[in-house]
MDTraj code that builds the backbone (N, CA, C; nanometers):
import mdtraj as md
import numpy as np

residues = "MET SER VAL LEU ALA ILE LEU MET ILE SER GLY LEU PHE VAL LEU ALA ALA MET VAL GLY LEU ALA ASP ALA PHE LEU HIS LEU ILE LEU TRP ILE ILE GLY ARG LEU ARG THR PRO LYS SER GLU ARG PRO VAL GLN PRO PRO ALA GLN GLY ILE THR ALA".split()
xyz = np.array([
    [0.0873, -0.1257, 0.0198],
    [0.0121, -0.0106, -0.0111],
    [0.0654, 0.1326, 0.0291],
    [0.2052, 0.1242, 0.0558],
    [0.2949, 0.2272, 0.0759],
    [0.3547, 0.2702, -0.0762],
    [0.3727, 0.1482, -0.1227],
    [0.4248, 0.1868, -0.2417],
    [0.3374, 0.2460, -0.3563],
    [0.2300, 0.2213, -0.3439],
    [0.1157, 0.2517, -0.4506],
    [0.0967, 0.4205, -0.3919],
    [0.1011, 0.4468, -0.2995],
    [0.0663, 0.5653, -0.2439],
    [0.2240, 0.6558, -0.2986],
    [0.3448, 0.6121, -0.2790],
    [0.4750, 0.6731, -0.3246],
    [0.4707, 0.6953, -0.4588],
    [0.4367, 0.6029, -0.5447],
    [0.3952, 0.6208, -0.6926],
    [0.3173, 0.7093, -0.7337],
    [0.2184, 0.7375, -0.6447],
    [0.0911, 0.8510, -0.6918],
    [0.1600, 0.9756, -0.6794],
    [0.2151, 0.9679, -0.5307],
    [0.2496, 1.1184, -0.5131],
    [0.3796, 1.1575, -0.6047],
    [0.4503, 1.0741, -0.6436],
    [0.5944, 1.1032, -0.7563],
    [0.4949, 1.1462, -0.8419],
    [0.3986, 1.0480, -0.9013],
    [0.3606, 1.0733, -1.0496],
    [0.2704, 1.2105, -1.0452],
    [0.2163, 1.2614, -0.9091],
    [0.1919, 1.3546, -0.9164],
    [0.2592, 1.5140, -0.9213],
    [0.4010, 1.4884, -0.8942],
    [0.5136, 1.6081, -0.8893],
    [0.5555, 1.5627, -1.0244],
    [0.5268, 1.4758, -1.1053],
    [0.5865, 1.4687, -1.2336],
    [0.5021, 1.5409, -1.3103],
    [0.3832, 1.5132, -1.2971],
    [0.2760, 1.5901, -1.3295],
    [0.3120, 1.7334, -1.3502],
    [0.2821, 1.7893, -1.2496],
    [0.3105, 1.9350, -1.2122],
    [0.4165, 1.9908, -1.2762],
    [0.5124, 1.9289, -1.2619],
    [0.6580, 1.9559, -1.3304],
    [0.6289, 1.9776, -1.4842],
    [0.5617, 1.8607, -1.5500],
    [0.5490, 1.8710, -1.6919],
    [0.4348, 2.0326, -1.7242],
    [0.3348, 2.0316, -1.6421],
    [0.2530, 2.1513, -1.6807],
    [0.3292, 2.2763, -1.6774],
    [0.4456, 2.2617, -1.5461],
    [0.5115, 2.4278, -1.5318],
    [0.5562, 2.4379, -1.6487],
    [0.6458, 2.3333, -1.7189],
    [0.7247, 2.3373, -1.8317],
    [0.6520, 2.3814, -1.9159],
    [0.5570, 2.3264, -1.9697],
    [0.4564, 2.3776, -2.0761],
    [0.3941, 2.5001, -2.0547],
    [0.3832, 2.5359, -1.9595],
    [0.3334, 2.6600, -1.8970],
    [0.4357, 2.7792, -1.9488],
    [0.5783, 2.7604, -1.9033],
    [0.7048, 2.8299, -1.9387],
    [0.7242, 2.8352, -2.0964],
    [0.7034, 2.7277, -2.1313],
    [0.7619, 2.7382, -2.3195],
    [0.6564, 2.7956, -2.3579],
    [0.5084, 2.7995, -2.3309],
    [0.4011, 2.8823, -2.3770],
    [0.4290, 3.0106, -2.3722],
    [0.4694, 3.0638, -2.2877],
    [0.4681, 3.1929, -2.2640],
    [0.6201, 3.2340, -2.3118],
    [0.7161, 3.1731, -2.3560],
    [0.8430, 3.2119, -2.4001],
    [0.7894, 3.2079, -2.5388],
    [0.6990, 3.1112, -2.6198],
    [0.6627, 3.1528, -2.7422],
    [0.5678, 3.2685, -2.7729],
    [0.4897, 3.2966, -2.6940],
    [0.3929, 3.4049, -2.6830],
    [0.4776, 3.5347, -2.6830],
    [0.5850, 3.5486, -2.6078],
    [0.6788, 3.6724, -2.5845],
    [0.7738, 3.6957, -2.7243],
    [0.7725, 3.5666, -2.7823],
    [0.8816, 3.5816, -2.9095],
    [0.7793, 3.6581, -3.0064],
    [0.6704, 3.5973, -3.0155],
    [0.5894, 3.6155, -3.1303],
    [0.5149, 3.7785, -3.1041],
    [0.4975, 3.8133, -2.9615],
    [0.4617, 3.9455, -2.9606],
    [0.6106, 4.0355, -2.9682],
    [0.7101, 3.9893, -2.9475],
    [0.8384, 4.1058, -2.9735],
    [0.8651, 4.0905, -3.1257],
    [0.8512, 3.9783, -3.1768],
    [0.8755, 4.0112, -3.3325],
    [0.7693, 4.0641, -3.4104],
    [0.6250, 4.0892, -3.3311],
    [0.5149, 4.1840, -3.4197],
    [0.5309, 4.3335, -3.3814],
    [0.6051, 4.3253, -3.2602],
    [0.6479, 4.4814, -3.2524],
    [0.7389, 4.5413, -3.3444],
    [0.7069, 4.6790, -3.3844],
    [0.8213, 4.7748, -3.4671],
    [0.9464, 4.7721, -3.4347],
    [1.0508, 4.7821, -3.4357],
    [1.1824, 4.8007, -3.3948],
    [1.2070, 4.9527, -3.3375],
    [1.1133, 5.0538, -3.4137],
    [1.0902, 5.1959, -3.3930],
    [1.0278, 5.2094, -3.2340],
    [0.9133, 5.0691, -3.2201],
    [0.8327, 5.1024, -3.0748],
    [0.9324, 5.0454, -2.9453],
    [1.0247, 4.9605, -2.9744],
    [1.0659, 4.9226, -2.8840],
    [1.1676, 4.9913, -2.8117],
    [1.1680, 4.9657, -2.6780],
    [1.2668, 5.0992, -2.5980],
    [1.4177, 5.0616, -2.5971],
    [1.4806, 5.1606, -2.5997],
    [1.6357, 5.1779, -2.6491],
    [1.6669, 5.1693, -2.5065],
    [1.8013, 5.0879, -2.5174],
    [1.8769, 5.0866, -2.4103],
    [1.9609, 5.1568, -2.4163],
    [1.9782, 5.2371, -2.2838],
    [2.0946, 5.3568, -2.2660],
    [2.2342, 5.2862, -2.2628],
    [2.3031, 5.3570, -2.3299],
    [2.4587, 5.3428, -2.3024],
    [2.4966, 5.2857, -2.1567],
    [2.6043, 5.2034, -2.1806],
    [2.6400, 5.1096, -2.0328],
    [2.7385, 5.2503, -1.9733],
    [2.7030, 5.2644, -1.8642],
    [2.8102, 5.3327, -1.7686],
    [2.9249, 5.3048, -1.7259],
    [3.0303, 5.3453, -1.6762],
    [3.1375, 5.2873, -1.5818],
    [3.2156, 5.2196, -1.6971],
    [3.2844, 5.0906, -1.6220],
    [3.3837, 5.0220, -1.7349],
    [3.2886, 4.9219, -1.8151],
    [3.3283, 4.9124, -1.9605],
    [3.2622, 4.8344, -2.0317],
    [3.3901, 4.7275, -2.0980],
    [3.3406, 4.6541, -2.1752],
    [3.4063, 4.5311, -2.2350],
    [3.4598, 4.5702, -2.3563],
])
top = md.Topology()
chain = top.add_chain()
for i, resn in enumerate(residues, 1):
    res = top.add_residue(resn, chain, resSeq=i)
    for name in ("N", "CA", "C"):
        top.add_atom(name, md.element.get_by_symbol(name[0]), res)
traj = md.Trajectory(xyz[None], top)
């Protein structure tokens, strides 16, 4: 009985990890699509670096 409980709990953790990875992947894809759709002129300009630069 305890082996079955351990397998079910570990399976639940694996399922939660898979859902989390799928969510992160989906957010990455949507971020890339949104980034590609905005024109470069509308993107924020990064200010020049201050101090020591390589």
